[in-house]
C-alpha positions in Angstrom: 24.9 10.8 -9.2 25.2 13.7 -6.8 22.5 12.4 -4.7 23.8 8.7 -5.0 27.0 9.9 -3.6 25.5 11.6 -0.7 23.4 8.7 0.3 24.7 6.4 3.0 26.2 3.5 1.5 24.4 0.3 2.2 26.4 -2.6 3.8 26.6 -5.7 1.4 26.1 -7.7 4.6 23.2 -5.8 5.8 21.6 -6.3 2.3 22.7 -9.7 1.9 21.6 -11.2 5.2 18.1 -10.5 3.9 18.3 -13.6 1.8 18.8 -15.5 5.1 15.4 -14.3 6.3 13.5 -14.7 3.0 14.9 -18.2 2.6 14.2 -19.8 5.8 10.5 -20.0 5.6 9.9 -20.3 1.8 12.6 -23.1 1.6 10.7 -25.3 4.3 7.5 -24.3 2.5 8.7 -25.6 -0.8 10.4 -28.6 0.0 8.1 -30.0 2.6 4.8 -29.1 1.4 4.6 -32.3 -0.7 5.9 -34.5 2.1 3.7 -33.0 4.7 0.4 -33.0 2.9 0.9 -36.1 0.7 2.8 -38.5 2.9 1.7 -37.4 6.4 -1.9 -36.0 5.9 -2.8 -38.3 3.1 -3.6 -35.7 0.2 -3.8 -37.3 -3.0 -0.6 -36.6 -5.1 -2.6 -35.8 -8.2 -4.3 -33.1 -6.2 -1.0 -31.8 -4.9 0.0 -31.5 -8.6 -3.1 -29.8 -9.4 -2.3 -27.1 -6.6 1.2 -26.4 -8.2 -0.6 -26.0 -11.6 -3.1 -23.6 -10.3 -0.7 -21.5 -8.5 1.8 -21.2 -11.5 -0.9 -19.2 -13.4 -1.7 -17.1 -10.4 2.1 -16.2 -9.8 2.4 -15.5 -13.7 0.0 -12.6 -13.0 0.8 -11.2 -9.6 4.7 -10.9 -10.1 4.5 -8.2 -12.8 1.7 -6.3 -10.9 3.9 -6.3 -7.9 6.9 -5.0 -9.9 4.8 -2.5 -11.5 3.5 -1.0 -8.4 6.8 -0.9 -6.8 8.6 0.9 -9.5 5.8 3.6 -9.5 5.7 3.9 -5.7 6.9 7.4 -4.5 7.5 7.7 -0.7 9.9 9.2 1.9 10.9 5.7 2.5 11.7 4.9 -1.0 10.1 2.7 -3.7 10.9 -0.8 -2.2 10.9 -0.7 1.5 7.3 0.0 2.1 6.2 -3.0 0.4 8.9 -5.2 2.3 7.9 -3.9 5.7 4.3 -4.7 4.9 4.8 -7.8 3.2 7.3 -9.5 5.6 4.8 -10.3 8.5 2.0 -11.3 6.3 4.2 -13.8 4.5 5.4 -15.2 7.9 1.9 -15.5 9.2 0.7 -17.4 6.1 3.7 -19.8 6.3 2.8 -20.7 9.9 -0.8 -21.2 9.0 0.3 -23.4 6.0 1.8 -26.0 8.4 -0.8 -25.6 11.3 -3.7 -27.3 9.7 -6.8 -27.1 12.0 -8.0 -30.6 13.0 -11.5 -30.1 11.4 -9.7 -29.8 8.2 -7.5 -32.8 8.4 -10.4 -35.0 9.0 -11.8 -34.3 5.6 -9.8 -34.6 2.3 -11.9 -32.1 0.3 -11.4 -29.5 3.1 -7.7 -30.4 3.2 -7.3 -29.8 -0.6 -9.1 -26.4 -0.5 -7.1 -25.3 2.7 -4.0 -26.2 1.1 -4.7 -24.3 -2.0 -5.6 -21.3 -0.4 -2.7 -21.1 1.9 -0.3 -22.2 -0.8 -1.5 -19.3 -3.0 -1.2 -16.7 -0.2 2.0 -17.9 1.0 3.6 -18.0 -2.4 2.2 -14.7 -3.5 3.5 -12.8 -0.6 6.9 -14.5 -1.1 6.5 -13.0 -4.6 5.9 -9.6 -3.3 8.8 -9.6 -0.9 11.3 -11.1 -3.3 10.2 -8.7 -6.2 11.2 -5.7 -4.1 14.3 -7.3 -2.4 15.5 -8.3 -5.8 14.9 -4.8 -7.3 17.1 -3.2 -4.8 20.2 -5.4 -5.7 21.1 -3.5 -9.1 20.0 -0.3 -7.6 22.1 -0.3 -4.5 25.1 -2.0 -6.0 26.6 -0.9 -9.4 30.0 -2.3 -10.4 30.6 -6.0 -11.4 32.9 -6.4 -8.5 30.7 -4.7 -5.9 27.7 -7.0 -7.2 29.9 -10.2 -7.1 30.9 -9.3 -3.6 27.3 -8.7 -2.4 25.7 -11.7 -4.3 28.5 -13.9 -2.7 27.3 -12.8 0.7 23.8 -13.2 -0.3 24.1 -16.6 -1.5 26.0 -17.9 1.4 23.3 -16.5 3.5 20.9 -18.3 1.4 22.7 -21.6 1.8 22.9 -21.3 5.6 19.3 -20.7 5.6 18.9 -23.9 3.5 21.0 -25.8 5.9 18.5 -24.9 8.7 15.3 -25.1 6.7 15.9 -28.0 4.6 18.8 -30.2 5.8 17.9 -29.8 9.6 14.3 -29.7 9.3 13.7 -33.7 9.2 15.6 -34.0 12.5 13.8 -30.8 14.1 10.3 -32.0 13.1 11.0 -35.5 14.5 11.3 -33.8 17.9 8.8 -30.9 17.9 6.6 -31.5 14.8 6.1 -29.3 11.7 3.8 -26.8 13.5 6.2 -25.6 16.2 9.1 -25.8 13.6 7.2 -23.3 11.4 6.6 -21.0 14.3 10.3 -21.0 15.2 11.4 -20.5 11.6 8.8 -17.7 11.3 9.8 -15.6 14.1 13.5 -16.0 12.9 12.6 -14.8 9.6 10.9 -11.7 10.7 13.7 -10.7 12.8 16.2 -11.0 10.2 14.2 -9.6 7.4 13.4 -6.5 9.0 16.8 -5.8 10.4 18.1 -6.0 6.7 15.3 -4.1 4.9 15.5 -1.2 7.5 19.3 -1.0 7.0 18.9 -0.5 3.1 19.4 3.2 2.1 17.3 3.6 -0.9 17.1 6.9 -3.0 13.7 8.8 -2.6 14.4 11.5 -5.1 12.5 9.9 -8.0 10.4 12.9 -8.9 12.5 13.6 -12.2 12.3 10.0 -13.4 9.6 8.8 -15.8 7.1 6.4 -14.2 7.3 3.1 -16.3 4.1 1.9 -17.9 3.0 -2.0 -17.4 2.3 -2.7 -21.0 5.3 -0.9 -22.6 7.6 -2.5 -20.1 6.3 -6.0 -20.9 6.5 -5.2 -24.6 10.1 -4.0 -24.3 11.1 -7.3 -22.4 9.2 -9.4 -24.9 11.2 -7.9 -27.7 14.4 -8.6 -25.8 15.8 -12.1 -26.7 18.4 -12.0 -23.6 15.4 -11.9 -21.4 13.8 -15.1 -23.0 16.9 -17.1 -23.2 18.0 -16.2 -19.7 14.5 -16.8 -18.2 14.1 -20.1 -19.8 17.5 -21.3 -18.5 16.6 -20.1 -14.9 13.3 -21.7 -15.2 14.6 -25.2 -16.0 17.2 -24.8 -13.3 14.6 -23.9 -10.8 12.3 -26.8 -11.9 15.2 -29.1 -11.4 16.2 -27.5 -7.9 12.6 -27.7 -6.9 12.2 -31.3 -7.7 15.4 -31.9 -5.8 14.1 -30.5 -2.7 10.7 -32.0 -2.9 11.6 -35.5 -4.1 14.5 -36.1 -2.0 12.5 -37.2 1.2 10.5 -39.6 -1.0 13.9 -40.9 -2.5 15.6 -41.5 0.9 12.4 -43.1 2.4 11.5 -45.5 -0.5 14.7 -46.0 -2.6 17.3 -46.0 0.2 15.1 -47.3 3.0 16.6 -44.7 5.3 14.8 -42.2 7.7 14.8 -38.3 8.1 18.5 -38.1 9.4 19.8 -39.6 5.9 18.0 -36.6 4.2 19.6 -34.2 6.5 23.1 -35.7 5.9 22.6 -35.6 2.0 21.3 -32.0 2.1 24.0 -30.8 4.4 26.5 -32.1 2.1 25.1 -30.4 -0.9 24.7 -27.2 0.9 28.2 -27.4 2.7 30.0 -28.0 -0.7 28.0 -25.2 -2.4 29.1 -22.6 0.4 32.8 -23.6 -0.3 32.0 -23.6 -4.1 30.7 -20.0 -3.9 33.8 -18.9 -2.4 35.9 -20.7 -5.0 33.6 -19.5 -7.9 33.7 -15.9 -6.6 37.5 -15.9 -6.5 37.8 -17.5 -10.0 35.3 -14.8 -11.4 38.3 -12.5 -11.4 40.1 -14.6 -13.9 37.3 -16.1 -16.1 33.8 -14.6 -17.1 30.8 -15.2 -15.1 29.2 -16.8 -18.3 31.9 -19.6 -18.2 30.9 -20.2 -14.6 27.3 -20.0 -15.3 27.5 -22.8 -18.1 29.7 -24.9 -15.9 27.5 -25.0 -13.0 24.5 -26.2 -15.3 26.4 -28.8 -16.9 27.8 -30.1 -13.7 24.2 -30.4 -12.1 23.1 -32.2 -15.3 25.8 -34.8 -15.2 25.2 -35.4 -11.6 21.7 -36.9 -11.9 23.0 -39.8 -14.0 25.1 -41.6 -11.1 22.4 -40.4 -8.6 19.6 -42.5 -10.3 21.8 -45.6 -9.6 22.5 -44.9 -6.0 21.8 -47.7 -3.6 23.6 -46.6 -0.3 24.3 -43.5 1.6 28.0 -43.2 1.1 27.6 -43.3 -2.6 24.7 -40.8 -2.5 27.0 -38.5 -0.4 29.6 -38.5 -3.0 27.2 -37.6 -5.7 25.6 -34.9 -3.6 29.0 -33.3 -3.0 29.6 -33.0 -6.9 26.0 -31.5 -7.4 26.6 -29.1 -4.6 29.7 -27.7 -6.5 27.5 -27.4 -9.7 24.8 -25.5 -7.8 27.4 -23.1 -6.3 28.4 -22.0 -9.9 24.7 -21.4 -10.7 24.1 -19.4 -7.4 27.2 -17.4 -7.8 26.2 -16.0 -11.4 22.6 -16.1 -11.9 21.8 -12.8 -10.2 24.7 -11.0 -11.6 23.7 -12.0 -15.1 20.2 -10.8 -14.2 21.4 -7.4 -13.1 23.3 -7.1 -16.5 20.0 -7.3 -18.2 18.6 -4.8 -16.1 21.5 -2.6 -16.9 21.1 -3.2 -20.6 17.3 -2.2 -20.4 18.0 1.0 -18.7 20.8 1.8 -21.3 18.4 1.0 -24.1 15.2 2.8 -22.9 16.4 5.1 -19.9 13.7 4.1 -17.6 14.1 2.9 -14.2 12.0 -0.3 -13.8 14.0 -2.8 -11.9 10.9 -4.0 -10.0 9.0 -4.8 -13.2 11.9 -6.6 -14.9 12.9 -8.6 -11.7 9.2 -9.6 -11.3 8.9 -10.7 -15.0 12.2 -12.7 -14.4 10.3 -14.2 -11.3 7.5 -15.1 -13.6 9.9 -17.0 -15.9 11.5 -18.6 -12.9 8.3 -19.6 -11.3 7.3 -21.4 -14.7 9.0 -24.3 -13.1 5.6 -24.9 -11.3 4.4 -26.3 -14.5 7.2 -28.8 -15.0 7.2 -29.8 -11.3 3.4 -30.3 -11.4 3.7 -32.4 -14.6 6.5 -34.5 -12.8 4.4 -35.4 -10.1 1.3 -36.0 -12.1 3.2 -38.4 -14.4 4.8 -40.4 -11.7 1.5 -40.7 -9.8 -0.3 -42.0 -12.8 2.7 -44.2 -14.1 3.4 -45.8 -10.7 0.2 -45.5 -8.8 1.7 -43.5 -6.1 -1.2 -41.8 -4.7 -0.1 -40.8 -1.2 1.7 -42.2 1.9 -1.1 -44.5 2.6 -1.1 -46.0 -1.0 2.3 -45.9 -2.5 1.7 -48.2 -5.4 3.7 -51.5 -6.5 7.2 -49.8 -6.9 7.6 -46.5 -4.8 11.4 -47.0 -5.0 11.5 -46.7 -8.7 8.8 -43.7 -8.8 11.0 -41.7 -6.4 14.1 -42.3 -8.6 12.3 -41.2 -11.5 10.9 -38.2 -9.7 14.4 -37.1 -8.3 16.7 -37.9 -11.2 15.0 -38.4 -14.6 12.9 -35.2 -14.7 15.5 -33.0 -13.1 18.2 -34.5 -15.6 16.0 -33.3 -18.6 15.4 -29.9 -17.0 19.2 -29.2 -16.4 20.0 -30.6 -20.0 17.6 -27.9 -21.4 19.0 -25.2 -19.1 22.6 -26.0 -20.3 21.5 -25.6 -24.0 19.9 -22.2 -23.3 22.9 -21.0 -21.2 25.1 -21.3 -24.4 22.5 -19.5 -26.5 22.8 -16.5 -24.1 25.4 -14.0 -25.4 25.9 -11.1 -23.2 29.0 -8.6 -23.5 31.3 -8.7 -20.6 31.1 -5.1 -19.1 34.6 -3.6 -18.1 34.9 -2.2 -14.7 35.3 1.4 -15.7 31.9 1.4 -17.9 
């Protein structure tokens, strides 16, 4: 406590803006990977689903390893910052290479599949490395619920602003300068913001007296913790739903609504704009109602929104539904990280071992299990409707896109809502 008081306080803004940097490249990567490789380059959709399936298992391994190494790191720069400074430029480099496919690779579908698989794994695993350490800093640097709510609000608004650029504006930008140049611009912006944020986080370096966590013991402790499982499954289904929204929307706009990239931009801008306002609303409301209530309300609102979205036939109606769903997304974003921090606090209170990195990474494993569900959705739609690629769309691509965007995410959010009611965490008082 004496050292913590002596440390220079990390600015919530300086930490929070890091989410802008991490979100810009990875959101473009996750949302437009399918559209870029399947619709534009002609990769078989079933092969794309195979990439997601393979990477999900790799990600389940690399996340806890990164968290374990981070928790056991001892350096004069802290436990997390060395990994962040090393991982940031490597992440951005692989992201740029993912969208800059060499011409000799594009000409042969076998090579294209191998190239995408390799670059998808590298980009994804480096994203795991960066976010495992960035997320582990959150409960370590900020301790009270009020402080965490404020910092997380800044962080999530930064994420939504990044989404506005990397998701909503990307169709318009890529129509002008292409995916290759867009990824380069986003990469340079991301590196600058991330390094500014990470270098400004004042992390404790006095960990000699702390016990180094053991990987197997930490995993076993979490396996025995029901809060971890219930929360992890709820977030995994939410993430699967969000991933399908981002990846399926360009197909929905093109084939179900018969519109171009600008309509995708409009719908996403509405969702993200409402979400920014919603975060401010939910953050203020958190002083009067519990974060668990906000958490559950957000899940339910998202689930309900997919029902009218399935029947949308024009842009105005799509915009109205998008606004409602944006409000639900805001409730989820406002609370998920705060609940995760409570689970970290609970683990330390029970075991007396500082292992934010491992816990955050294992939560990331649960989160990234959404890849199995997303992979299944693409595979089922491809087999059921004959949608192979942009060159071979099957007999009813409009219905295929509706099922992909609405039916599978609705099922996921319904399950997430059920799990959210099973999670029972005590509300910590401010002076505890």
